[in-house]
C-alpha positions in Angstrom: 23.0 -71.8 47.6 24.9 -68.5 48.2 21.6 -66.6 48.0 19.9 -69.0 50.4 22.8 -68.7 52.8 22.7 -64.9 52.6 18.9 -64.9 53.1 19.2 -67.1 56.1 22.0 -64.9 57.5 19.8 -61.8 56.9 16.8 -63.5 58.7 19.0 -64.5 61.6 20.5 -61.0 61.8 17.1 -59.3 61.8 15.8 -61.7 64.4 18.8 -61.2 66.6 18.5 -57.4 66.2 14.8 -57.4 67.0 15.4 -59.5 70.1 18.2 -57.1 71.2 16.1 -54.0 70.7 13.2 -55.6 72.6 15.5 -56.5 75.5 16.6 -52.8 75.7 13.2 -51.1 75.0 11.2 -53.1 77.6 13.3 -52.2 80.6 13.6 -48.6 79.4 9.8 -48.4 79.1 9.5 -49.7 82.6 12.0 -47.0 83.8 10.1 -44.2 81.9 6.8 -45.4 83.4 8.3 -45.6 86.9 9.8 -42.1 86.6 6.4 -40.8 85.5 4.7 -42.3 88.6 7.4 -40.8 90.9 7.0 -37.4 89.2 3.3 -37.7 89.9 4.0 -38.1 93.6 3.8 -41.9 93.9 6.6 -43.0 96.2 5.2 -46.3 97.1 6.4 -48.4 94.2 9.8 -50.0 93.4 11.3 -50.5 90.0 12.1 -54.1 89.3 14.4 -54.8 86.4 15.7 -58.4 85.9 18.8 -57.7 83.9 22.5 -57.3 84.6 23.2 -54.3 82.4 23.0 -50.5 82.7 19.2 -50.6 83.0 19.6 -52.5 86.3 22.0 -49.9 87.5 19.5 -47.2 86.5 16.7 -49.0 88.3 18.8 -49.4 91.5 19.6 -45.7 91.4 15.9 -44.8 91.0 14.9 -47.1 93.8 17.6 -45.4 96.1 16.3 -42.0 95.1 12.7 -42.8 95.8 13.7 -44.3 99.2 15.6 -41.2 100.1 12.6 -39.0 99.1 10.3 -41.2 101.1 12.6 -40.9 104.2 12.8 -37.1 103.8 9.0 -36.8 103.4 8.5 -38.9 106.5 11.0 -36.8 108.4 9.4 -33.6 107.4 5.9 -34.9 108.2 7.2 -36.0 111.6 8.6 -32.5 112.2 5.4 -30.8 111.2 3.3 -33.2 113.3 5.3 -32.4 116.3 5.2 -28.6 115.8 3.6 -26.8 118.7 1.4 -24.8 116.3 -1.3 -25.9 113.9 0.1 -26.2 110.4 -2.1 -26.6 107.3 -0.9 -27.0 103.7 -3.4 -26.4 100.9 -3.4 -26.5 97.1 -4.4 -23.6 94.9 -8.1 -24.7 95.1 -7.9 -24.5 99.0 -8.1 -28.2 99.4 -6.2 -29.4 102.4 -3.2 -31.5 101.4 -1.6 -31.8 104.8 -2.6 -30.9 108.3 -0.8 -31.7 111.5 -2.4 -33.2 114.7 -2.6 -29.7 116.3 -4.3 -28.3 113.3 -6.9 -31.1 113.2 -7.5 -30.5 117.0 -8.1 -26.8 116.3 -10.6 -27.7 113.6 -12.2 -30.3 115.9 -11.6 -33.2 113.5 -9.1 -35.8 112.6 -6.2 -35.6 110.2 -7.8 -38.2 107.9 -11.1 -36.4 107.9 -9.5 -33.0 107.1 -7.4 -34.1 104.1 -9.1 -33.2 100.8 -11.6 -30.8 102.5 -11.7 -27.0 101.8 -9.7 -25.2 104.5 -12.5 -22.6 104.8 -15.0 -25.4 105.6 -12.9 -26.4 108.6 -11.4 -23.1 109.8 -14.4 -20.9 109.6 -13.6 -17.2 110.3 -14.4 -13.8 108.8 -11.4 -14.0 106.4 -12.2 -17.4 105.0 -13.0 -17.5 101.3 -12.6 -13.7 101.0 -9.8 -11.4 99.7 -8.8 -11.0 103.4 -7.7 -14.6 103.7 -4.0 -14.4 104.4 -3.2 -17.7 102.6 -5.0 -16.4 99.5 -3.0 -13.1 99.8 0.3 -15.1 100.2 -0.5 -17.1 97.0 -1.4 -14.0 95.0 1.5 -11.9 96.2 4.1 -14.7 96.5 5.1 -13.6 100.0 4.2 -14.3 103.6 1.3 -12.4 105.0 -0.3 -12.5 108.5 -3.4 -11.3 110.3 -5.7 -11.8 113.2 -9.3 -13.1 113.2 -11.5 -15.4 115.2 -12.1 -19.1 114.6 -15.9 -19.6 114.8 -15.8 -23.4 114.8 -13.5 -23.4 117.8 -15.5 -21.5 120.4 -14.7 -18.1 118.9 -11.0 -18.5 119.5 -9.0 -15.4 118.6 -6.0 -16.3 116.4 -3.0 -14.8 114.7 -2.3 -16.7 111.5 0.3 -16.5 108.8 0.0 -17.6 105.2 3.1 -18.6 103.2 3.0 -19.5 99.5 4.2 -22.9 98.4 6.2 -22.6 95.2 7.4 -25.3 92.8 11.0 -25.5 91.5 10.0 -23.0 88.7 8.8 -20.5 91.2 5.1 -21.0 90.4 2.6 -21.0 93.2 1.2 -24.5 93.8 -0.5 -23.8 97.2 0.0 -22.3 100.5 0.8 -23.1 104.1 -1.1 -21.6 107.1 0.4 -21.4 110.6 -2.1 -20.6 113.4 -1.5 -19.3 116.9 -4.2 -19.1 119.6 -4.0 -15.6 121.1 -6.8 -16.0 123.6 -4.4 -15.4 126.5 -3.0 -12.3 124.9 -6.5 -10.9 124.2 -7.5 -11.5 127.7 -4.5 -9.6 129.1 
């Protein structure tokens, strides 16, 4: 009878332990998955944990962090969209990741149509897709560079443009930003 009681106690203990571990592992896996999606740039989701322990506190903290990031991103996008100059952000492959309204107007397209396209396909000039491209130089040299050229697709508009490297937190180049100024009036003078 003692052995049967011990065996039952052992089975109950193992069952209780497995249930406890599962109740901890499942929310932690949800947190890890959520953190991975956020690290990948997805700020649209919310973490939902239905518990009353530390994992709920962690989930609430993650949700607040993501909301803060989303607000900061929206604010920065608003600033850049209202900039008086065209601003274009590209990745290392020269694919447009961001372009403000003014930049899209210079390229004679819309913001939605420009995203994902090669910058040299929209802003055609003699420097595009060559070693003279100031954004290419900025990414290679990890410093701002500037130059002048003519935008062919915009009625041969003379421009002054600056390329600035985009760096991640480790200091590695992940893209570049281009600022464009129409210098038609200056050329005319």
